[in-house]
N, C-alpha and C positions, 0 to 999 in steps of 0.2 A: 440295709434291707434284708429281711429273712428269705433266704432261698426257698424255704417251705412254702412260701406264699405262691410259688409258682415260677417258672422260667420267665426271663424279660423277653416282652414282645413289642415291636414297634408298629403301629398301625398308621397308615396315611389317611389324613382327613382333609379331602379336597373342599374347596368352597362349595356350599349348599348342602354338605353332608349334615345330617341331623345330629350326629355327634359333636358338631361344634358347640352345643350347649356344654357338653362335658368338658370340652377343651376349655371353654371360659370359666366352668365352676371349679376346676382344678385349682386355681389360685386362691379361691375361697377356702378350700379345704387345706392347703399348704400353710396358710397365713392365719389360720384361726386363732383368734385370742391375741393376735400381734397389736402392739399400742402405736407402732410406727407407719405400717403399711396403709396406704390408702389407694384403692383401685379406682379407675374410671368406672361410669355407669355400666351396668350389663347391656343396657339399650344401646350404648355408643358402640358395642361390639357386635350384638346379635340384632339390632333393630328393635323399634317398637312402634306400632301403628298408631297407638293411642297418643303417644308423644310425639309422633310425626318424625321418628329418626330412622335412618338407613344405617344399619350396623357396618362398621368397618370390615367385619369378618363375613360379610355376605357377598353374594355375586353381583348384586344390583348397587353396590357402593361406586362412586365415581372413581375411587382409588384404582380400581381393577380396570380401568380403561387403558392404562398406560403400564400396566404390570401383570406379572404372572406369578401366582401365589399358590403354596400348599402348606399343609400342616401335618405334623406328627404327633400321636401320643404315644407314651410309654406306659405299659401296663405289666403288672405281675399278677397273673390269674385276672382276676376281675377289678383289680385295684389299680387306678390311675397313679403313676408315681412321677410323671414328668410330661413336658410338652414343648414344642419348638415349631415355628414358622419358618419358611425360607421363601425369598422373594426375589425376582429379577425385575427391577424397577427400568424399564425401557427408557423413560424420561431422563433419568439420572444417567445412565450409561450413554446415552446420546449427548446430553450436555457436556459431558467430561471426555467422551470417546474412549471409554473403559468397557470392560466385561466383569462387573462386581455383582455377586449376589449377596444378599443380607439374610442373617438369621435374627429371629426376634420372638418375643412372646416366650422367652426361654426360662422356663421355671421347672425345678426338679428337687426331690428329696435329697437328703445327704447321703448320696450312694454314686460314687464316681461311674461305676458301670452304667448307671442310668443316663448321666450326662455324655458320657462317651457314645453310648448307642444313638442318642437323639443328634448329637453332632455328626456321627457317620452318616445317619440318613439325611441330614441337612447337606453334607458335602457331597454325597453321591448325587443328589437331585441337582444341586448347583453345578456340579461337572456336567452332567448330563444335558443340562440346559446352555452350556458354552461359557460359563464363568471361569475365570482365572483367579479370582480372590473371594474368598467368603468372608464378610465383614458383619460384626455384630458385638453385643447384642443391641436390639432396638426395640421399638414396637414392631412396625413392619420393616423400616429402613432406618439408616442413619443419617437422615437428612436433618438439617439445623433446626427446623420448626417442628419436627416429630419428637414425641416421647421416647427417650433413647437412654443408653449407657448402663453399665453395671456398677453399682456402688461399691467403691473401695475404701472409703473413709467416711466416717460421720454417721455411723449406724444408729447412734443414740438420738440422733436430732430429729425434729418434725419434718414430715414429708409435705413440701409445698406442691401445688397444682403442677401437674405435669412432670414432676420428679418421680424417678423409680427409686423402689427399696428391694433389697434382697439381702440375704444372710451372708457372712463374710466368705462361706466355703465356695460361693460361686466363682470368684476370682482365682482361688486355688484350683479348681477343676478345670476352667477354661484354658489356664496358663499351662496345666499339666498335659492337656490334649495337643498342646504345640501352638497355641494361637499367640501372635506377637502384637505388642502394644502398637495401636495406630494413632490414637489421641486421648487425651484426658480433658474432661471438662470439671471446672471448679464452681462453687457457689460461695458467695460472701453474704454474711449477715451484718446488718447495720442496726444497732440498738438506738432508737429513737428517743430514748430517754436521756442520751447524751447529746450535748450541744454540738451544732455543726462546727467544724474545725475552723479556727480563726482564720488561716491561710485560704481556705475555700471561700469563707466569707468575703475576705478582701478582694479576691480575683474576681468574684460575681459581682460585688459593687463596682469594681473598677470597669468591667464589661458594661455594667448598666449605665455608668456615667458617660461612657463613650458614645451611647445611644445609636449604634449601628445594628443592634438586634432588638427584636420585639418578641415577647413571649406570649402565647395565647392557650388558654385551656381548651379541651374537647367541648364543641357545642353539640350537646345532645339533641338539638331540634335539627341538626344536620350530620346524624350520626353516621350514617352509611357513607357520606362524602368524607367524613374525618377518618374513618377506618380506612378507606380507599388510599387517603393521603398517608396513613401508617405504612400501609402495603407499599405504596410506592417508594417512600424514603427507605424502607427496610429492604426492598429488593435492589436498590441501589448502593445503600452503605454496605450491606453484607455481601456484595457480590463476589468479593475476593476470598472470602472465609472457607476454610475447610468445611466441606459437607454442605456447602449452600446449594439450593435448588430454589429458582422463583417460585413464589406462592402463587397458585393457581386461583381462578374464580371460585370454584367450588370449596376450596380451603377457606377462602375470605368469607363465604356464606356460613361456613362452620364455625368460624371464629366469632361471627356476628351472634349466631345462635348461642354460643356458649358463653360469651362475655357480656351481652347486653344486660342480662338479669342482675348482674353483680356490679357492673362499672360504676365507678365513682369518677365523674369527669375531672375533678380537681387533680387526679393522680395521673391524668394524661395530658401532656402539654407539648406545643410545638414551638420551635424557634423559627423565626422569619428573618431574611437579611434582604432588606430593600424590598419587602413585600412578598418575597418568595420564600417558600417553606424549604429549611435546609437541615432540619433535626428534628427528632422526636423522642421523648422519654414517656413510655408507656406502662404504668404499673396498676395493678389490679388487686383488689381484696381477694384474699386466698380462699377460694371456696372448699379446699379441704379441711379447713377449720370446721366447718359445718358438717361435711359429708364424710368425715372418717368413720370407720365401722365402730357400732356401739357394742356388737357381738351380743345382741339380745334378740329374743324371739320377735319376729316381725319389726325389728329396729334397721335392717340394712337393706331392705328391698330398695329399689330406684325409687319408688314413690315415696318411702319414708326419708331417704335421704335427701330427695329434692324439697320435700316438705321442710325439713331442718334448714336446708339452705335458704329458701325463701323467708323462713321465720327470723333467721339470724343475719340476713344478709347486710343489714345496716349497722350491726354490731360486731363485725369481724374485726379482730384486732391486729391483724398482720397482712402484709402486702407482698405480692412478688413482682419485681421490676423485670418485664418480659421483652419489651421493645426498647432498645436504646441504640440510636444510630445517627450519624452525622454524615451529610453527603461529602464525597471526597472533594477536596478542594475548599472545604469550610471548616476544617477540623482544628484549626488554630485561632479561631474567632472568639473563644470562650463561651460557646453555646453550652457545653456539657456543665460547666459550673452554674450558669444561671438557670439552667433547666433544674437541676437538681436542688438549688437552694429554693427556689420557689416551690417544688414539689414537697421538699422536706418541711418547710415552713407549714403548708397546707396539712400534710399528714400529721404533724404534732398537734395542730389546731383541732383536728378531728378525732383525737384520741388513738390513732394507730400506735402500736408499740414497736414493731420490728418491720424491716424491709429485707427480703431475700433478694439477691442479685445474682441471676444466673440464666442460662448456663453459659460459662465463659469459657472459650477455648484456651487451653494452656499456652498457646503460641501467640495469643493477642494481647500483647504486652500493652497497647494503648488503652484497651477496655479494663484491664486488670488494674492498670495504674489508676484509672478513673475510680473503680470500685474502692480501692485502698484511699484515694484522695478523699471519697465521700464518707470515710470512716468505718468502710467495711473490713470484716475479719473472715479470713478464709475458713470455711467450717464443714465442707463436703467436697468429695471428688468422686467422679463417675469415669469409667474407662471404656473403650472401645477397641476391639482387636481385630486384626487381620489374619487369615490363614491363607497362605499361597495354595493354590490347587493343582493337581497333576497337569503338566504341560504348560503351566505359567511362567516358566523361566524366561527371563526378558521382558515379561509385560509389566505394566505399571498401573496402580489404581490411582483414583483421584486423590490429590494431595493438597 
C-alpha cells in the first residue's frame, strides 16, 4: 500500500456504530470482480426490517446475549484497507472452562502492516478482557456450526454455502504474526456422475437385509419437528468434537429461516433403530450457486440475489452435506452406508451433479474415512490458529 495515502490508523467500531456499514462494505470492495468469493447477505449482518432480519452485527442480535464483541477498521487516510472483530464468547468459555477470545471478519489488503496492526488491536482488546488465547479467524467465533476458517488450499474451487474464501497471502501474514496452528478443516467433493462404489453398495445392501435399521426422509409437513430432531442428534453426535458448542434455540430458528426456502426433503434422511432415531444425513441444495455475485449494476443487492435464489432454487445442480451424525453406541450398525446409498440414489435421480462434504476436522478419522468411502476426494482445507497471550503460560484452551 502506498504510504502517500496517509498513515495507517485503527478505529474501533463498537456494536451500534453507524460505521458498521463501512465495516461490511469493505469485503465487497476487496473482492470486486472475484469469481470465487460469495458473501452472506448484507441483511444477515446489518439487519433488514422489510426482510424481517436482525443482523449479526447489531446490538439486538441474540448472539450478544452471551458474548462481548467489538470491531476495528484499518484506514489509510479516508481509504478502508482492513477490518477485524474480536469476541469473548462467555457460553463457549464456560462450557470448556477456558479464557479464549476469537478474532474474525478478518479481511485486509495485501500489506502486512495492515494485518499486523489489526491483530495488535485484537490482541490488546482480548488481553484487556482476560483472555489467555486469541483464536481465529472465524465469523465471530470458531464454533463448529459457525462460518469459519482461513482457506489455505483449494483457491480455484467453487465456494459452497457457509464456506469462506480468501487470498493465499492471508495464511502467510497470520503465521508471520506468530499464530500457531490449532486445527485444520477439510472438504471433500463427490462427483455424482460416478457410480457408487461396489463395496459401499454391498455394505448397504447387507445392512438393509438384516432389517434392524429403517431410513425415512424428512417430512415437510412436520418440518419444525424434523429440524429439532436434526439438532438433537447433532448435539449428541458432535459433543466430543473440537470446537463444539450445543446449538441454541435462536440458532435453530435462524436455520429454519435460512434453509426452508431451498430444502429438498429427499436429501435429508434419518436412520431409526427399533423405532428410535439414531442418525441423520442432512444435505441441502447450495444457495451460493444462485447468490454468487454477478458484479453488474443492480445485480448484487440482497433483493436481486434473493430473487435469483427463488427463481433457480429447484434447478440448483450441487449439494452441500452439512449434518452427518450417528449417536454414540450406534456407529457400527451400518447406518452411514445405508443413509448415503439412499441419498446418493435420490440425488442422481433428481439431476444433482456434485456433493460437497464439509467441514471435516482433520482429526476426525471416522468421518474422513466415511467421506472417502462415499467416493469423496479432498479438495479444500481451512486453518484456524491460536495466539497465546501475555500471562497465559500454563493455561490451556479447549481441545
